[in-house]
C-alpha positions in Angstrom: -11.7 -41.6 -7.0 -8.1 -42.8 -6.6 -7.7 -45.8 -4.2 -5.6 -43.7 -1.8 -6.4 -40.1 -2.5 -4.5 -37.2 -0.9 -6.9 -35.7 1.8 -7.2 -32.0 2.1 -8.2 -30.0 5.2 -9.2 -26.4 4.7 -8.6 -23.8 7.3 -11.2 -21.1 7.0 -14.2 -20.4 4.8 -12.7 -17.5 2.6 -14.2 -16.9 -0.8 -11.0 -18.3 -2.5 -11.6 -21.5 -0.5 -14.7 -22.1 -2.6 -12.7 -22.1 -5.7 -10.2 -24.6 -4.2 -13.0 -26.8 -2.9 -14.3 -27.1 -6.4 -10.7 -27.8 -7.6 -10.2 -30.6 -5.0 -13.5 -32.1 -5.9 -12.5 -32.3 -9.6 -8.9 -33.3 -9.2 -8.1 -37.0 -9.6 -6.2 -38.3 -6.6 -7.5 -35.7 -4.2 -10.4 -35.4 -1.8 -11.7 -32.9 0.7 -11.6 -34.4 4.1 -12.3 -31.5 6.4 -12.9 -27.8 6.8 -12.5 -25.8 10.0 -13.9 -22.4 10.9 -14.3 -20.3 14.0 -17.8 -21.6 14.4 -19.2 -25.1 13.8 -22.3 -23.6 12.1 -20.2 -21.7 9.5 -18.0 -24.8 8.7 -21.1 -27.0 8.3 -22.7 -24.5 6.0 -19.6 -24.1 3.9 -19.3 -27.9 3.5 -22.9 -28.1 2.4 -22.7 -25.1 0.0 -19.5 -26.4 -1.7 -20.5 -30.0 -2.4 -18.2 -31.7 0.1 -18.2 -35.5 -0.2 -20.2 -37.6 2.2 -18.2 -38.2 5.3 -16.2 -35.0 5.1 -15.7 -33.4 8.5 -16.8 -29.8 9.5 -15.0 -28.5 12.6 -15.6 -25.5 14.7 -11.9 -24.7 15.1 -8.8 -24.6 12.9 -6.9 -26.7 15.4 -9.3 -29.6 14.9 -8.4 -29.8 11.2 -4.7 -30.0 12.1 -5.4 -32.5 14.8 -7.3 -34.8 12.4 -4.9 -37.7 11.7 -6.4 -38.3 8.3 -5.6 -34.9 6.9 -2.6 -34.9 4.6 -2.6 -31.3 3.3 -3.6 -28.2 5.0 -4.9 -25.5 2.6 -4.6 -22.2 4.4 -6.5 -19.2 2.9 -6.5 -17.2 6.1 -5.5 -13.5 6.3 -1.8 -13.0 5.8 -1.2 -11.9 9.4 -2.3 -15.4 10.5 -0.1 -17.4 8.1 3.0 -17.8 10.2 1.0 -19.0 13.2 -1.1 -21.6 11.4 1.4 -22.7 8.8 4.0 -23.4 11.4 1.5 -25.3 13.5 0.4 -27.2 10.4 4.0 -28.2 9.7 4.6 -29.2 13.3 1.5 -31.5 13.0 3.1 -33.1 9.9 0.6 -31.6 7.5 1.8 -30.6 4.0 1.0 -27.0 3.2 -0.8 -25.2 0.4 -0.6 -21.6 1.4 -2.4 -18.7 -0.2 -0.5 -15.6 -1.3 1.0 -13.4 -0.1 2.6 -16.2 1.9 3.7 -13.9 4.7 4.0 -10.2 5.7 7.8 -10.4 5.3 10.6 -12.9 4.6 11.4 -13.3 8.3 7.9 -14.8 8.8 8.2 -16.9 5.7 11.5 -18.3 6.9 9.8 -19.5 10.1 7.3 -21.3 8.0 9.8 -22.9 5.7 12.0 -23.9 8.6 9.1 -25.7 10.2 8.4 -27.4 6.9 12.0 -28.5 6.5 12.3 -29.7 10.1 9.1 -31.8 9.8 9.7 -33.1 6.2 6.5 -31.7 4.7 5.9 -30.2 1.3 5.3 -26.5 0.9 3.7 -24.8 -2.0 2.0 -21.4 -2.5 -1.3 -21.2 -4.3 -0.2 -19.1 -7.3 -2.5 -21.0 -9.7 -1.3 -19.7 -13.1 2.1 -21.4 -12.5 0.3 -24.7 -13.1 -1.4 -23.8 -16.3 -0.1 -25.8 -19.3 0.1 -22.4 -21.2 2.7 -21.3 -18.7 5.0 -24.2 -19.7 4.5 -23.4 -23.4 5.4 -19.8 -22.8 8.5 -20.9 -20.9 9.6 -22.9 -24.0 9.5 -19.8 -26.1 11.4 -17.7 -23.6 14.1 -20.4 -23.3 14.6 -20.6 -27.1 17.7 -18.6 -28.0 16.8 -18.6 -31.7 13.3 -17.2 -31.3 13.5 -15.1 -28.1 17.2 -14.5 -27.5 18.2 -12.9 -24.2 15.7 -11.1 -22.0 16.0 -7.3 -22.0 12.8 -6.1 -20.4 9.7 -7.5 -18.8 6.6 -5.6 -17.7 3.6 -7.0 -15.8 0.2 -5.5 -14.8 -2.5 -6.9 -12.6 -5.4 -4.5 -11.7 -9.0 -4.9 -10.8 -11.7 -2.3 -10.1 -12.8 -3.1 -6.6 -16.2 -1.9 -5.5 -16.7 0.4 -2.5 -17.6 -2.5 -0.1 -14.3 -4.2 -1.0 -12.3 -0.9 -0.5 -13.9 -0.3 2.9 -14.3 -3.8 4.3 -12.2 -6.4 2.6 -9.4 -8.0 4.6 -7.0 -6.9 1.9 -7.4 -3.2 3.0 -7.1 -3.8 6.7 -3.7 -3.2 8.3 -4.2 -5.8 11.0 -5.1 -8.6 8.5 -3.3 -7.9 5.2 -1.0 -5.0 5.8 0.6 -5.3 2.3 -2.7 -4.5 0.6 -2.5 -4.4 -3.2 1.2 -5.0 -3.2 0.8 -8.3 -1.4 -2.3 -9.4 -3.3 -2.3 -8.4 -7.0 1.4 -7.3 -6.7 2.4 -10.8 -5.7 1.2 -12.0 -9.2 3.1 -9.2 -10.9 6.3 -9.8 -9.0 6.1 -13.6 -9.6 5.5 -12.9 -13.3 8.6 -10.8 -13.6 10.7 -13.3 -11.7 9.3 -16.2 -13.7 10.2 -14.4 -16.9 13.7 -13.9 -15.6 14.0 -17.6 -14.7 13.9 -16.6 -11.0 17.2 -14.6 -11.1 16.8 -12.1 -8.4 17.2 -8.4 -9.3 20.0 -6.5 -7.7 17.9 -3.5 -6.7 14.3 -2.2 -6.9 12.8 1.3 -6.8 9.1 1.8 -6.0 7.2 4.2 -8.2 6.3 7.5 -6.5 2.8 8.4 -5.4 1.3 5.0 -4.6 -2.4 5.1 -3.6 -2.7 4.5 0.1 -6.0 4.4 2.1 -6.6 6.2 5.4 -5.5 3.1 7.3 -2.1 3.2 5.6 -2.7 0.2 3.3 -1.6 0.3 -0.3 -4.4 0.3 -2.9 -2.2 0.8 -6.0 1.5 0.9 -6.6 4.3 0.0 -9.0 8.0 -0.6 -9.1 11.1 -1.0 -11.3 13.5 -3.9 -10.9 17.2 -3.8 -12.0 19.6 -6.6 -12.7 23.4 -6.3 -12.8 23.5 -7.5 -16.5 21.2 -4.7 -17.6 17.8 -6.4 -17.6 15.0 -4.2 -16.4 11.6 -5.3 -15.0 8.6 -3.2 -14.0 5.0 -3.7 -12.8 1.9 -1.9 -11.8 -0.8 -3.3 -9.5 -4.0 -1.8 -8.3 -7.4 -2.3 -6.8 -8.6 0.8 -8.6 -8.4 0.1 -12.4 -10.3 -2.0 -14.8 -9.4 -5.7 -14.8 -6.1 -6.3 -16.6 -3.5 -9.0 -16.2 -0.7 -8.7 -18.7 2.9 -9.9 -19.2 5.1 -8.4 -21.9 8.6 -9.8 -22.3 11.0 -8.3 -24.8 14.1 -10.2 -25.9 17.0 -9.6 -28.2 15.3 -11.6 -31.0 11.6 -11.9 -30.1 8.8 -10.9 -27.7 6.0 -12.5 -25.9 2.7 -11.0 -24.7 -0.2 -12.5 -22.7 -3.2 -10.5 -21.6 -4.9 -12.9 -19.1 -2.1 -14.5 -17.3 -3.6 -14.6 -13.8 -6.9 -16.3 -14.8 -7.5 -17.2 -18.4 -10.6 -15.8 -20.0 -11.7 -19.4 -20.7 -11.1 -22.3 -18.4 -10.4 -24.9 -21.1 -7.9 -22.9 -23.1 -5.6 -19.9 -23.1 -3.6 -18.0 -25.6 -0.4 -15.9 -26.0 1.2 -14.1 -28.9 4.9 -14.2 -29.9 7.0 -12.6 -32.5 10.6 -13.2 -33.7 12.8 -11.3 -36.0 10.1 -8.7 -36.7 10.6 -5.5 -38.6 8.6 -2.9 -40.4 7.3 -3.7 -43.9 8.0 -1.3 -46.7 7.1 2.3 -45.8 6.4 1.1 -42.2 3.0 -0.2 -43.0 3.1 -3.2 -40.8 5.2 -5.9 -39.1 6.9 -8.8 -40.8 6.8 -11.5 -39.9 3.5 -10.7 -38.0 3.1 -11.9 -34.4 1.5 -15.3 -34.1 -1.1 -16.4 -31.6 -0.7 -19.7 -29.8 -3.7 -21.4 -28.2 -3.1 -24.0 -25.4 -5.9 -26.2 -24.4 -6.1 -27.9 -21.0 -8.1 -30.8 -19.6 -8.4 -29.2 -16.2 -8.7 -25.6 -14.9 -5.4 -24.3 -13.6 -6.4 -24.6 -10.0 -7.2 -28.3 -10.5 -3.7 -28.7 -12.0 -2.3 -27.1 -8.9 -4.1 -29.5 -6.6 -3.0 -32.4 -8.8 0.6 -31.2 -8.6 0.8 -30.9 -4.8 -1.1 -34.2 -4.4 1.5 -35.8 -6.6 4.3 -34.4 -4.5 2.7 -35.3 -1.2 2.1 -38.9 -2.5 5.8 -39.1 -3.4 6.9 -37.9 0.1 4.6 -40.5 1.7 6.4 -43.0 -0.4 9.8 -41.9 0.8 10.9 -39.1 -1.4 12.1 -35.7 -0.2 9.8 -32.6 -0.6 10.3 -30.7 -3.8 12.5 -27.7 -3.1 11.7 -25.4 -6.0 8.3 -24.3 -4.7 9.6 -22.8 -1.4 12.4 -21.2 -3.3 10.0 -19.5 -5.7 7.9 -18.3 -2.8 10.9 -16.9 -0.9 12.3 -15.0 -3.9 8.9 -13.4 -4.6 8.7 -12.4 -0.9 12.2 -11.0 -1.0 11.3 -8.7 -3.9 8.1 -7.6 -2.2 10.0 -6.8 1.0 12.4 -4.6 -1.0 9.6 -2.8 -2.8 7.8 -2.1 0.5 11.1 -0.8 2.0 11.5 1.5 -1.0 8.0 2.9 -0.4 8.6 3.4 3.3 12.0 5.0 2.7 10.9 7.7 0.3 11.2 5.7 -2.9 14.9 5.2 -2.6 16.7 2.4 -4.4 16.8 -0.7 -2.2 19.0 -3.8 -2.6 17.1 -7.1 -2.7 18.0 -9.4 0.2 19.0 -13.0 0.1 
């Protein structure tokens, strides 16, 4: 363990917190210091079941985690409807923030969180894990190569999973009072981020939600899609759903090449991930194939992507503690993603009209 590790406090015992607990335990320079739940018993059991280090605290309230002077980072995997309350309080308590997605129900809520972070000089980052995978950086290199990829024309993203009946009836993601954005906020967050990432975070001018989204009896989205339009002619699209077989794809088409990855959210293997690219392709004689053929690129990694995420925020927090300013790109990425989600939700609510993306 590092001499002065960054100490994490976890608010809540959600399933995703188990994954992050493992990541913090593995990450050099990080350590789990505390977990808080609505009951002491649940927090203690969570700490025991997830191999918390000796001396880690288990609290019966979320407030106790934020009041602990030894906690550097608050990891917040609570339902989205609770984010603004607890993230703002965490910032006011001078805790750096790793916030699960979707980060808020709308950009107004997110702005309250980001304002609190700015006023208190704390680092903000959302927990979109695939952003920290070394494969993502390698794909970026290809997209930024004018000789191999050219200019982006079109990008399409898909993230779907076939949820079981218990999930569709009882999970927080289908409850309007907990995660009112449903699939749009959950799996749709990844799709929206993928489209924006491919476009180098240039916001589209307008969006149009696809007609006939699947909505449950409580009014929560279970499946939907949208198209995104840029002023220079670029087009993006995505589909997200809790009702289809597991798929997580990005397809990016450029003037000179294309890129495809079919497990972008969570790689099929922790220690490596692949993507395929093609440049200058055309049909062979009599259209019998493609030449040159697409090539597969395999990127290995020392750590799972969630560990890399923990390492990155730990590095940034250590820098702030040493006198640096918080890194600004992460809150910018979160806010742009939220802006697009807000516009898509407005398009759905307004009869699938074209909606301008805010700023």
